[in-house]
TITI-560594 format. One record per atom (N, C-alpha, C, O, CB): residue number from 1; y, x, z; atom name. Coordinates in pm, 1 decimal, padded with zeros to 6 digits. Last residue first. Glycine has a CB too. Example, Ala and Ser with C-alpha at 12.3 -4.5 7.8 and 13.67 -1.06 7.14 Angstrom:
[2,[-00225.0,01285.0,00708.0],"N"]
[2,[-00106.0,01367.0,00714.0],"CA"]
[2,[00003.0,01290.0,00787.0],"C"]
[2,[00113.8,01340.9,00803.9],"O"]
[2,[-00059.8,01408.4,00572.5],"CB"]
[1,[-00569.0,01319.0,00780.0],"N"]
[1,[-00450.0,01230.0,00780.0],"CA"]
[1,[-00330.0,01320.0,00780.0],"C"]
[1,[-00331.9,01423.6,00846.5],"O"]
[1,[-00447.3,01130.8,00904.6],"CB"]
END
This chain:
[91,[11956.9,09781.1,11520.8],"N"]
[91,[11900.4,09714.2,11638.6],"CA"]
[91,[11976.4,09589.2,11676.6],"C"]
[91,[11940.7,09522.3,11773.6],"O"]
[91,[11898.2,09808.4,11755.7],"CB"]
[90,[11893.9,09826.8,11196.3],"N"]
[90,[12007.4,09799.9,11284.3],"CA"]
[90,[11951.5,09723.1,11402.6],"C"]
[90,[11903.5,09611.0,11386.1],"O"]
[90,[12122.8,09719.2,11210.8],"CB"]
[89,[11700.4,10088.2,11054.6],"N"]
[89,[11710.2,09953.4,11112.9],"CA"]
[89,[11839.9,09943.9,11191.4],"C"]
[89,[11888.4,10043.0,11246.0],"O"]
[89,[11587.1,09921.6,11204.9],"CB"]
[88,[11571.0,10266.6,10772.5],"N"]
[88,[11660.7,10252.0,10887.3],"CA"]
[88,[11664.8,10106.7,10930.5],"C"]
[88,[11636.4,10015.5,10852.9],"O"]
[88,[11803.0,10302.3,10853.6],"CB"]
[87,[11413.3,10509.5,10578.1],"N"]
[87,[11401.1,10377.8,10640.6],"CA"]
[87,[11496.7,10373.6,10759.2],"C"]
[87,[11501.9,10468.2,10837.8],"O"]
[87,[11253.0,10348.4,10685.7],"CB"]
[86,[11363.8,10679.1,10280.7],"N"]
[86,[11448.1,10667.7,10400.4],"CA"]
[86,[11444.0,10524.3,10451.2],"C"]
[86,[11468.3,10429.8,10376.1],"O"]
[86,[11594.8,10710.9,10370.2],"CB"]
[85,[11094.6,10851.3,10151.2],"N"]
[85,[11160.6,10722.6,10159.4],"CA"]
[85,[11240.2,10717.2,10289.1],"C"]
[85,[11187.3,10748.0,10395.9],"O"]
[85,[11058.0,10606.2,10151.4],"CB"]
[84,[11147.7,11193.5,10051.4],"N"]
[84,[11081.8,11091.2,10133.1],"CA"]
[84,[11163.0,10962.7,10132.5],"C"]
[84,[11284.9,10965.0,10115.5],"O"]
[84,[11062.0,11141.0,10277.4],"CB"]
[83,[11171.1,11306.0,09718.0],"N"]
[83,[11239.2,11282.2,09845.3],"CA"]
[83,[11162.9,11174.6,09922.1],"C"]
[83,[11118.7,11075.8,09863.6],"O"]
[83,[11388.3,11239.8,09822.6],"CB"]
[82,[11038.2,11300.1,09480.9],"N"]
[82,[11003.1,11406.0,09574.3],"CA"]
[82,[11072.7,11391.5,09709.2],"C"]
[82,[11035.5,11459.2,09805.0],"O"]
[82,[11036.7,11539.5,09514.5],"CB"]
[81,[10936.1,10965.4,09380.7],"N"]
[81,[11016.2,11086.5,09373.7],"CA"]
[81,[10974.3,11185.5,09480.4],"C"]
[81,[10885.3,11157.7,09560.8],"O"]
[81,[11163.7,11053.6,09387.8],"CB"]
[80,[10918.8,10632.5,09257.0],"N"]
[80,[10852.3,10753.8,09303.1],"CA"]
[80,[10946.2,10872.7,09289.5],"C"]
[80,[11026.6,10878.8,09196.4],"O"]
[80,[10722.2,10778.3,09224.2],"CB"]
[79,[10916.1,10293.1,09305.7],"N"]
[79,[11004.0,10406.6,09279.2],"CA"]
[79,[10936.8,10529.6,09337.6],"C"]
[79,[10901.5,10530.8,09455.5],"O"]
[79,[11148.0,10385.1,09340.2],"CB"]
[78,[10800.2,09981.7,09180.5],"N"]
[78,[10776.7,10105.3,09254.5],"CA"]
[78,[10877.4,10210.4,09210.8],"C"]
[78,[10918.2,10215.7,09094.8],"O"]
[78,[10632.2,10156.1,09233.3],"CB"]
[77,[10728.4,09636.8,09199.5],"N"]
[77,[10819.1,09742.0,09155.7],"CA"]
[77,[10791.6,09864.2,09241.8],"C"]
[77,[10763.2,09852.4,09361.0],"O"]
[77,[10969.5,09697.3,09165.7],"CB"]
[76,[10555.7,09342.2,09093.0],"N"]
[76,[10566.3,09462.2,09175.1],"CA"]
[76,[10667.9,09557.5,09114.4],"C"]
[76,[10690.1,09558.2,08993.3],"O"]
[76,[10429.5,09531.3,09189.4],"CB"]
[75,[10431.6,09014.6,09111.9],"N"]
[75,[10531.9,09104.2,09056.1],"CA"]
[75,[10541.9,09223.5,09149.3],"C"]
[75,[10537.1,09207.8,09271.3],"O"]
[75,[10670.8,09032.8,09038.5],"CB"]
[74,[10139.3,08819.2,09030.0],"N"]
[74,[10225.8,08891.6,09122.1],"CA"]
[74,[10328.5,08971.0,09043.3],"C"]
[74,[10313.8,08991.7,08922.8],"O"]
[74,[10143.5,08984.7,09213.7],"CB"]
[73,[09854.2,08638.3,09006.0],"N"]
[73,[09992.4,08640.4,08961.7],"CA"]
[73,[10077.5,08708.9,09068.1],"C"]
[73,[10086.4,08662.3,09181.7],"O"]
[73,[10043.9,08496.9,08933.2],"CB"]
[72,[09604.6,08629.8,09114.9],"N"]
[72,[09613.3,08656.4,08971.9],"CA"]
[72,[09756.1,08666.8,08921.3],"C"]
[72,[09777.5,08700.9,08805.0],"O"]
[72,[09542.0,08549.6,08896.5],"CB"]
[71,[09415.9,08716.3,09390.6],"N"]
[71,[09552.1,08689.3,09345.0],"CA"]
[71,[09562.9,08726.5,09198.2],"C"]
[71,[09534.4,08840.0,09160.1],"O"]
[71,[09656.6,08767.5,09429.7],"CB"]
[70,[09190.5,08775.6,09536.5],"N"]
[70,[09184.4,08663.3,09443.2],"CA"]
[70,[09321.7,08622.6,09393.2],"C"]
[70,[09342.5,08506.8,09357.1],"O"]
[70,[09117.2,08545.1,09508.5],"CB"]
[69,[09190.8,09001.1,09687.6],"N"]
[69,[09246.5,08880.6,09749.9],"CA"]
[69,[09238.4,08758.3,09659.1],"C"]
[69,[09275.7,08648.4,09700.4],"O"]
[69,[09390.7,08904.8,09788.9],"CB"]
[68,[09089.0,09191.3,09516.4],"N"]
[68,[09017.9,09166.7,09642.4],"CA"]
[68,[09062.6,09036.3,09706.4],"C"]
[68,[08983.4,08968.3,09771.6],"O"]
[68,[09040.0,09282.5,09739.8],"CB"]
[67,[09290.2,09185.3,09319.3],"N"]
[67,[09153.7,09141.2,09286.5],"CA"]
[67,[09075.8,09108.0,09413.6],"C"]
[67,[09004.5,09007.7,09418.2],"O"]
[67,[09079.3,09250.1,09205.7],"CB"]
[66,[09504.7,09293.0,09467.3],"N"]
[66,[09513.9,09157.7,09410.8],"CA"]
[66,[09375.2,09103.1,09378.6],"C"]
[66,[09345.9,08987.1,09407.7],"O"]
[66,[09601.6,09157.7,09283.7],"CB"]
[65,[09404.4,09547.9,09521.5],"N"]
[65,[09434.9,09457.5,09632.5],"CA"]
[65,[09443.1,09313.9,09583.4],"C"]
[65,[09394.0,09222.6,09649.9],"O"]
[65,[09566.7,09497.9,09701.0],"CB"]
[64,[09385.2,09647.2,09257.5],"N"]
[64,[09266.1,09637.1,09343.7],"CA"]
[64,[09288.2,09538.7,09457.3],"C"]
[64,[09201.8,09456.0,09486.4],"O"]
[64,[09229.2,09774.4,09400.8],"CB"]
[63,[09655.4,09638.1,09178.7],"N"]
[63,[09555.4,09559.5,09105.2],"CA"]
[63,[09428.8,09541.7,09188.2],"C"]
[63,[09370.7,09433.2,09189.7],"O"]
[63,[09521.5,09627.0,08970.9],"CB"]
[62,[09760.0,09822.6,09359.7],"N"]
[62,[09806.1,09683.0,09364.4],"CA"]
[62,[09705.2,09594.0,09293.0],"C"]
[62,[09672.9,09485.7,09341.8],"O"]
[62,[09947.3,09668.3,09299.8],"CB"]
[61,[09624.2,10051.8,09268.1],"N"]
[61,[09601.2,10003.0,09404.3],"CA"]
[61,[09647.2,09858.2,09420.8],"C"]
[61,[09580.9,09779.5,09488.4],"O"]
[61,[09673.6,10092.2,09505.3],"CB"]
[60,[09727.7,10081.9,09008.4],"N"]
[60,[09585.8,10056.3,09028.7],"CA"]
[60,[09555.2,10000.0,09165.9],"C"]
[60,[09471.0,09911.3,09180.0],"O"]
[60,[09507.8,10182.1,09008.2],"CB"]
[59,[09998.7,10132.4,09067.0],"N"]
[59,[09960.6,10017.3,08983.8],"CA"]
[59,[09814.2,09981.2,09004.4],"C"]
[59,[09780.1,09863.5,09016.5],"O"]
[59,[09986.8,10047.2,08835.1],"CB"]
[58,[09969.5,10369.1,09220.0],"N"]
[58,[10032.7,10249.7,09277.6],"CA"]
[58,[09991.9,10125.3,09199.4],"C"]
[58,[09954.8,10024.1,09258.7],"O"]
[58,[10186.8,10264.3,09278.4],"CB"]
[57,[09858.7,10540.8,09027.6],"N"]
[57,[09780.5,10503.6,09146.1],"CA"]
[57,[09837.0,10378.3,09209.6],"C"]
[57,[09761.4,10289.7,09249.4],"O"]
[57,[09778.2,10618.3,09248.4],"CB"]
[56,[10081.1,10560.5,08859.5],"N"]
[56,[09955.5,10505.9,08807.7],"CA"]
[56,[09865.2,10461.2,08922.4],"C"]
[56,[09802.5,10355.5,08914.7],"O"]
[56,[09882.9,10610.2,08720.3],"CB"]
[55,[10259.1,10685.7,09032.7],"N"]
[55,[10288.4,10549.9,08985.3],"CA"]
[55,[10163.2,10483.5,08928.3],"C"]
[55,[10142.1,10363.6,08947.1],"O"]
[55,[10399.5,10552.9,08878.8],"CB"]
[54,[10124.9,10931.5,09062.4],"N"]
[54,[10151.1,10848.1,09179.9],"CA"]
[54,[10179.8,10704.3,09138.6],"C"]
[54,[10130.7,10610.8,09201.8],"O"]
[54,[10269.2,10904.5,09260.9],"CB"]
[53,[10128.4,11027.2,08799.5],"N"]
[53,[09999.8,10998.0,08863.7],"CA"]
[53,[10018.8,10907.6,08985.3],"C"]
[53,[09938.4,10817.5,09009.0],"O"]
[53,[09929.7,11128.5,08905.3],"CB"]
[52,[10406.9,11060.2,08763.3],"N"]
[52,[10330.7,10970.4,08675.3],"CA"]
[52,[10197.3,10931.2,08738.9],"C"]
[52,[10157.6,10814.8,08732.7],"O"]
[52,[10306.2,11037.1,08538.6],"CB"]
[51,[10464.7,11253.6,08953.3],"N"]
[51,[10524.1,11120.6,08967.5],"CA"]
[51,[10445.6,11020.6,08883.7],"C"]
[51,[10420.5,10908.6,08928.0],"O"]
[51,[10673.6,11121.5,08925.5],"CB"]
[50,[10174.2,11442.3,09050.9],"N"]
[50,[10287.3,11414.7,08963.1],"CA"]
[50,[10340.2,11274.3,08989.7],"C"]
[50,[10269.3,11188.1,09041.6],"O"]
[50,[10246.8,11430.4,08814.8],"CB"]
[49,[10085.6,11649.8,09325.5],"N"]
[49,[10072.0,11521.9,09254.9],"CA"]
[49,[10194.7,11502.0,09166.2],"C"]
[49,[10305.7,11540.7,09202.9],"O"]
[49,[10055.8,11402.5,09355.7],"CB"]
[48,[10154.8,11873.4,09469.7],"N"]
[48,[10104.1,11892.5,09333.6],"CA"]
[48,[10082.7,11763.7,09257.3],"C"]
[48,[10063.5,11767.0,09135.8],"O"]
[48,[09976.3,11967.4,09338.0],"CB"]
[47,[10063.6,11746.2,09781.7],"N"]
[47,[10138.3,11848.0,09708.6],"CA"]
[47,[10074.1,11864.9,09570.8],"C"]
[47,[09951.6,11870.0,09559.1],"O"]
[47,[10140.9,11983.9,09787.0],"CB"]
[46,[09969.4,11395.9,09782.2],"N"]
[46,[09949.8,11537.9,09811.6],"CA"]
[46,[10042.2,11627.4,09729.5],"C"]
[46,[10091.5,11589.1,09623.4],"O"]
[46,[09805.4,11576.7,09786.0],"CB"]
[45,[10190.1,11120.3,09857.1],"N"]
[45,[10081.3,11181.8,09783.3],"CA"]
[45,[10080.8,11333.1,09806.0],"C"]
[45,[10182.5,11390.5,09845.1],"O"]
[45,[10092.9,11149.4,09633.4],"CB"]
[44,[10257.8,10855.2,10062.2],"N"]
[44,[10293.5,10992.9,10032.5],"CA"]
[44,[10171.4,11059.1,09971.1],"C"]
[44,[10062.1,11054.0,10027.5],"O"]
[44,[10342.1,11069.2,10160.4],"CB"]
[43,[10381.5,10523.8,10041.1],"N"]
[43,[10268.1,10616.5,10041.8],"CA"]
[43,[10321.7,10754.3,10008.8],"C"]
[43,[10419.8,10767.9,09935.8],"O"]
[43,[10156.2,10573.0,09940.0],"CB"]
[42,[10491.1,10204.4,10161.6],"N"]
[42,[10515.5,10341.8,10121.1],"CA"]
[42,[10384.6,10418.4,10119.5],"C"]
[42,[10289.0,10382.2,10188.0],"O"]
[42,[10616.9,10409.6,10214.7],"CB"]
[41,[10597.6,09866.9,10091.8],"N"]
[41,[10496.5,09963.1,10133.6],"CA"]
[41,[10541.7,10102.7,10093.5],"C"]
[41,[10621.9,10117.9,10001.4],"O"]
[41,[10358.1,09929.6,10071.5],"CB"]
[40,[10716.9,09532.9,10142.2],"N"]
[40,[10738.5,09672.5,10103.2],"CA"]
[40,[10636.6,09765.8,10167.8],"C"]
[40,[10595.4,09746.4,10282.2],"O"]
[40,[10879.7,09716.5,10140.6],"CB"]
[39,[10748.3,09273.4,10221.0],"N"]
[39,[10672.5,09297.4,10098.4],"CA"]
[39,[10681.2,09442.6,10052.2],"C"]
[39,[10655.4,09472.0,09935.5],"O"]
[39,[10722.0,09206.0,09988.3],"CB"]
[38,[10893.8,09271.9,10468.1],"N"]
[38,[10764.4,09204.8,10455.4],"CA"]
[38,[10685.1,09233.7,10328.4],"C"]
[38,[10562.9,09218.9,10329.5],"O"]
[38,[10785.5,09061.3,10464.1],"CB"]
[37,[10982.6,09545.1,10638.7],"N"]
[37,[11031.6,09462.6,10527.9],"CA"]
[37,[10906.5,09399.2,10468.5],"C"]
[37,[10819.3,09472.4,10421.7],"O"]
[37,[11114.6,09547.8,10418.9],"CB"]
[36,[10831.0,09710.3,10786.0],"N"]
[36,[10863.5,09582.7,10848.7],"CA"]
[36,[10933.1,09490.4,10749.2],"C"]
[36,[10941.9,09369.9,10772.8],"O"]
[36,[10952.1,09604.4,10972.5],"CB"]
[35,[10586.2,09844.6,10553.9],"N"]
[35,[10712.3,09848.7,10627.6],"CA"]
[35,[10734.8,09715.1,10695.6],"C"]
[35,[10665.7,09617.5,10666.3],"O"]
[35,[10830.6,09882.9,10533.9],"CB"]
[34,[10261.4,09971.6,10539.0],"N"]
[34,[10348.7,09855.8,10525.5],"CA"]
[34,[10472.5,09873.2,10611.8],"C"]
[34,[10463.7,09911.8,10728.4],"O"]
[34,[10274.6,09727.0,10563.4],"CB"]
[33,[10134.4,10231.5,10363.5],"N"]
[33,[10191.3,10198.0,10493.8],"CA"]
[33,[10290.4,10083.8,10475.6],"C"]
[33,[10390.7,10097.7,10405.6],"O"]
[33,[10260.4,10322.0,10559.0],"CB"]
[32,[09825.9,10284.5,10198.5],"N"]
[32,[09965.7,10243.5,10189.7],"CA"]
[32,[10010.4,10201.4,10328.9],"C"]
[32,[09932.8,10142.3,10403.9],"O"]
[32,[09985.6,10127.2,10085.9],"CB"]
[31,[09551.5,10344.4,10185.7],"N"]
[31,[09644.1,10441.3,10244.7],"CA"]
[31,[09792.3,10411.3,10221.8],"C"]
[31,[09875.1,10502.3,10225.3],"O"]
[31,[09614.0,10575.9,10190.6],"CB"]
[30,[09380.7,10145.2,10124.1],"N"]
[30,[09408.1,10240.8,10017.2],"CA"]
[30,[09519.2,10339.0,10055.7],"C"]
[30,[09574.2,10408.2,09970.0],"O"]
[30,[09446.2,10166.6,09889.4],"CB"]
[29,[09400.1,09984.8,10347.1],"N"]
[29,[09276.8,10061.8,10328.6],"CA"]
[29,[09296.6,10171.6,10223.9],"C"]
[29,[09236.5,10278.6,10233.7],"O"]
[29,[09160.8,09968.9,10286.8],"CB"]
[28,[09642.7,09861.9,10282.6],"N"]
[28,[09635.4,09950.4,10398.8],"CA"]
[28,[09512.2,10040.6,10388.9],"C"]
[28,[09519.8,10159.7,10419.2],"O"]
[28,[09631.6,09868.1,10529.9],"CB"]
[27,[09558.6,09707.8,10063.8],"N"]
[27,[09657.6,09814.1,10043.4],"CA"]
[27,[09655.9,09912.2,10160.8],"C"]
[27,[09666.6,10033.1,10140.2],"O"]
[27,[09799.3,09754.0,10026.0],"CB"]
[26,[09377.2,09539.0,10203.5],"N"]
[26,[09329.6,09627.9,10097.5],"CA"]
[26,[09429.8,09739.7,10071.6],"C"]
[26,[09390.1,09855.5,10058.6],"O"]
[26,[09304.1,09549.0,09968.3],"CB"]
[25,[09543.6,09396.2,10376.7],"N"]
[25,[09438.8,09481.8,10432.2],"CA"]
[25,[09389.3,09582.1,10328.6],"C"]
[25,[09362.4,09697.5,10361.9],"O"]
[25,[09322.0,09397.0,10483.1],"CB"]
[24,[09698.1,09253.8,10189.1],"N"]
[24,[09761.0,09350.9,10278.0],"CA"]
[24,[09659.5,09447.8,10338.1],"C"]
[24,[09686.3,09567.4,10349.1],"O"]
[24,[09835.5,09279.1,10388.9],"CB"]
[23,[09495.7,09092.0,10073.0],"N"]
[23,[09577.1,09181.4,09990.9],"CA"]
[23,[09636.8,09292.1,10077.7],"C"]
[23,[09627.3,09410.1,10043.8],"O"]
[23,[09689.3,09102.6,09918.7],"CB"]
[22,[09412.2,08946.4,10298.9],"N"]
[22,[09317.4,09033.7,10229.7],"CA"]
[22,[09392.3,09136.3,10145.1],"C"]
[22,[09357.0,09254.3,10145.0],"O"]
[22,[09221.4,08951.0,10141.4],"CB"]
[21,[09653.6,08807.3,10354.1],"N"]
[21,[09593.8,08895.9,10454.1],"CA"]
[21,[09497.8,08994.2,10388.6],"C"]
[21,[09501.3,09113.4,10419.4],"O"]
[21,[09520.7,08814.3,10561.6],"CB"]
[20,[09686.1,08654.5,10124.6],"N"]
[20,[09788.0,08755.0,10159.1],"CA"]
[20,[09731.0,08857.0,10258.0],"C"]
[20,[09756.6,08976.9,10247.1],"O"]
[20,[09914.1,08686.9,10219.1],"CB"]
[19,[09464.4,08488.2,10150.8],"N"]
[19,[09470.2,08583.1,10039.7],"CA"]
[19,[09572.7,08692.1,10066.2],"C"]
[19,[09549.5,08808.7,10034.3],"O"]
[19,[09503.2,08510.9,09909.3],"CB"]
[18,[09544.7,08345.0,10378.5],"N"]
[18,[09420.3,08421.7,10381.1],"CA"]
[18,[09419.3,08526.6,10269.6],"C"]
[18,[09378.3,08640.6,10291.6],"O"]
[18,[09298.8,08327.7,10367.1],"CB"]
[17,[09771.9,08216.7,10288.2],"N"]
[17,[09786.9,08317.9,10392.5],"CA"]
[17,[09661.4,08404.8,10400.4],"C"]
[17,[09670.6,08524.9,10426.1],"O"]
[17,[09815.2,08251.3,10529.2],"CB"]
[16,[09768.1,08177.6,09927.1],"N"]
[16,[09735.3,08136.7,10063.8],"CA"]
[16,[09757.5,08251.5,10162.0],"C"]
[16,[09761.3,08368.3,10123.2],"O"]
[16,[09589.8,08087.8,10071.8],"CB"]
[15,[10026.7,08156.5,09693.5],"N"]
[15,[09914.7,08236.1,09743.4],"CA"]
[15,[09892.2,08200.3,09890.0],"C"]
[15,[09987.3,08193.6,09967.8],"O"]
[15,[09941.7,08389.8,09726.2],"CB"]
[14,[10206.6,08013.5,09516.0],"N"]
[14,[10141.7,07953.0,09632.2],"CA"]
[14,[10016.6,08027.3,09679.2],"C"]
[14,[09912.4,07965.8,09701.7],"O"]
[14,[10105.5,07811.5,09600.6],"CB"]
[13,[10300.2,08203.8,09308.7],"N"]
[13,[10224.0,08079.9,09287.8],"CA"]
[13,[10140.9,08035.9,09407.0],"C"]
[13,[10018.9,08023.2,09397.9],"O"]
[13,[10134.1,08096.3,09171.1],"CB"]
[12,[10288.3,08560.1,09393.6],"N"]
[12,[10346.4,08436.4,09342.0],"CA"]
[12,[10248.6,08319.6,09343.7],"C"]
[12,[10130.8,08335.0,09375.7],"O"]
[12,[10395.9,08458.2,09201.7],"CB"]
[11,[10377.5,08822.6,09593.5],"N"]
[11,[10263.2,08743.8,09548.9],"CA"]
[11,[10314.7,08604.9,09514.0],"C"]
[11,[10378.1,08539.6,09596.9],"O"]
[11,[10150.3,08737.6,09658.6],"CB"]
[10,[10562.2,09105.6,09536.1],"N"]
[10,[10573.6,08963.0,09566.1],"CA"]
[10,[10452.0,08891.8,09508.7],"C"]
[10,[10426.2,08899.7,09388.6],"O"]
[10,[10706.0,08903.2,09508.3],"CB"]
[9,[10596.5,09429.8,09652.6],"N"]
[9,[10509.2,09337.2,09580.7],"CA"]
[9,[10535.8,09194.9,09628.9],"C"]
[9,[10532.3,09167.7,09748.9],"O"]
[9,[10359.5,09374.9,09600.5],"CB"]
[8,[10720.2,09756.7,09628.5],"N"]
[8,[10742.7,09621.0,09677.8],"CA"]
[8,[10662.9,09525.8,09589.7],"C"]
[8,[10661.8,09539.2,09467.3],"O"]
[8,[10895.8,09584.1,09677.7],"CB"]
[7,[10707.1,10092.4,09725.4],"N"]
[7,[10645.3,09985.2,09648.1],"CA"]
[7,[10681.7,09851.6,09710.6],"C"]
[7,[10674.6,09835.7,09832.5],"O"]
[7,[10491.2,10002.7,09641.3],"CB"]
[6,[10788.5,10420.8,09700.8],"N"]
[6,[10830.7,10296.3,09764.4],"CA"]
[6,[10784.1,10184.7,09673.0],"C"]
[6,[10818.6,10182.9,09554.8],"O"]
[6,[10987.5,10291.2,09788.8],"CB"]
[5,[10625.6,10727.3,09731.7],"N"]
[5,[10642.4,10605.4,09652.0],"CA"]
[5,[10686.1,10492.0,09743.6],"C"]
[5,[10628.1,10470.2,09849.9],"O"]
[5,[10510.7,10568.3,09577.2],"CB"]
[4,[10656.7,11081.4,09708.0],"N"]
[4,[10662.0,10959.6,09789.1],"CA"]
[4,[10685.0,10840.5,09697.9],"C"]
[4,[10756.0,10851.3,09597.9],"O"]
[4,[10773.6,10968.5,09897.3],"CB"]
[3,[10483.5,11380.9,09652.2],"N"]
[3,[10551.3,11266.5,09590.2],"CA"]
[3,[10543.8,11148.3,09685.6],"C"]
[3,[10437.0,11118.0,09738.7],"O"]
[3,[10487.5,11230.3,09451.6],"CB"]
[2,[10528.3,11727.8,09742.1],"N"]
[2,[10463.5,11596.8,09756.2],"CA"]
[2,[10549.1,11488.9,09691.0],"C"]
[2,[10670.4,11503.7,09676.5],"O"]
[2,[10439.1,11563.2,09905.5],"CB"]
[1,[10533.5,12014.4,09539.3],"N"]
[1,[10609.3,11923.3,09622.9],"CA"]
[1,[10538.3,11787.4,09626.1],"C"]
[1,[10493.6,11738.5,09522.4],"O"]
[1,[10755.3,11909.1,09571.1],"CB"]
END
Protein backbone atom coordinates (compact mmCIF):
# COMPACT_ATOMS: atom_id res chain seq x y z
CA UNK A 1 0.00 0.00 0.00
CA UNK A 2 1.33 3.47 -0.87
CA UNK A 3 2.11 5.96 1.89
CA UNK A 4 0.90 9.59 1.78
CA UNK A 5 2.52 12.37 3.82
CA UNK A 6 1.07 15.72 4.82
CA UNK A 7 3.89 18.12 5.68
CA UNK A 8 3.73 21.65 7.03
CA UNK A 9 6.81 23.85 7.41
CA UNK A 10 7.17 27.30 8.96
CA UNK A 11 10.38 29.16 8.11
CA UNK A 12 11.35 31.28 11.10
CA UNK A 13 13.44 34.36 11.93
CA UNK A 14 12.77 36.77 9.13
CA UNK A 15 13.53 34.46 6.21
CA UNK A 16 13.74 36.49 3.00
CA UNK A 17 11.32 36.04 0.12
CA UNK A 18 14.26 34.89 -2.02
CA UNK A 19 15.11 32.16 0.49
CA UNK A 20 11.46 31.12 0.70
CA UNK A 21 11.38 30.82 -3.09
CA UNK A 22 14.49 28.61 -3.16
CA UNK A 23 13.11 26.46 -0.32
CA UNK A 24 9.79 26.00 -2.14
CA UNK A 25 11.50 25.23 -5.45
CA UNK A 26 13.70 22.61 -3.79
CA UNK A 27 10.76 20.80 -2.17
CA UNK A 28 8.94 20.83 -5.52
CA UNK A 29 12.08 19.40 -7.18
CA UNK A 30 12.06 16.65 -4.53
CA UNK A 31 8.51 15.70 -5.69
CA UNK A 32 6.49 17.46 -2.98
CA UNK A 33 3.22 19.08 -4.08
CA UNK A 34 2.49 22.43 -2.49
CA UNK A 35 -1.07 23.01 -1.37
CA UNK A 36 -2.82 26.35 -1.55
CA UNK A 37 -2.44 26.35 2.24
CA UNK A 38 0.75 28.38 2.17
CA UNK A 39 3.03 26.18 4.26
CA UNK A 40 1.62 22.73 3.47
CA UNK A 41 2.88 20.05 1.09
CA UNK A 42 1.93 16.49 0.18
CA UNK A 43 3.80 13.56 -1.30
CA UNK A 44 2.79 10.04 -2.20
CA UNK A 45 5.37 7.29 -1.88
CA UNK A 46 5.55 4.03 -3.85
CA UNK A 47 3.76 0.84 -2.94
CA UNK A 48 5.74 -0.96 -0.27
CA UNK A 49 7.22 2.18 1.28
CA UNK A 50 7.03 2.19 5.06
CA UNK A 51 5.65 5.03 7.13
CA UNK A 52 9.03 5.28 8.89
CA UNK A 53 10.87 5.59 5.56
CA UNK A 54 8.41 8.20 4.28
CA UNK A 55 8.84 10.31 7.43
CA UNK A 56 12.62 9.94 7.22
CA UNK A 57 12.48 11.14 3.60
CA UNK A 58 10.28 14.08 4.63
CA UNK A 59 12.82 15.13 7.28
CA UNK A 60 15.70 14.80 4.83
CA UNK A 61 13.88 16.68 2.07
CA UNK A 62 13.05 19.58 4.41
CA UNK A 63 16.69 19.69 5.52
CA UNK A 64 17.83 19.73 1.86
CA UNK A 65 15.42 22.52 0.98
CA UNK A 66 16.48 24.53 4.04
CA UNK A 67 20.17 24.09 3.18
CA UNK A 68 19.56 25.11 -0.45
CA UNK A 69 17.74 28.25 0.74
CA UNK A 70 20.22 29.12 3.50
CA UNK A 71 17.51 28.65 6.14
CA UNK A 72 18.85 27.61 9.54
CA UNK A 73 15.72 27.86 11.67
CA UNK A 74 12.41 26.20 10.88
CA UNK A 75 9.65 24.10 12.39
CA UNK A 76 7.99 21.22 10.58
CA UNK A 77 5.32 18.64 11.24
CA UNK A 78 4.39 15.61 9.16
CA UNK A 79 1.68 12.98 9.28
CA UNK A 80 2.08 9.79 7.27
CA UNK A 81 -0.40 7.01 6.59
CA UNK A 82 -1.96 4.77 3.98
CA UNK A 83 -4.98 7.01 3.43
CA UNK A 84 -4.60 9.78 0.87
CA UNK A 85 -4.58 13.33 2.16
CA UNK A 86 -8.05 14.83 1.91
CA UNK A 87 -8.16 18.39 0.60
CA UNK A 88 -11.26 20.56 0.38
CA UNK A 89 -12.10 24.18 -0.29
CA UNK A 90 -15.10 26.35 0.37
CA UNK A 91 -15.70 28.40 -2.77
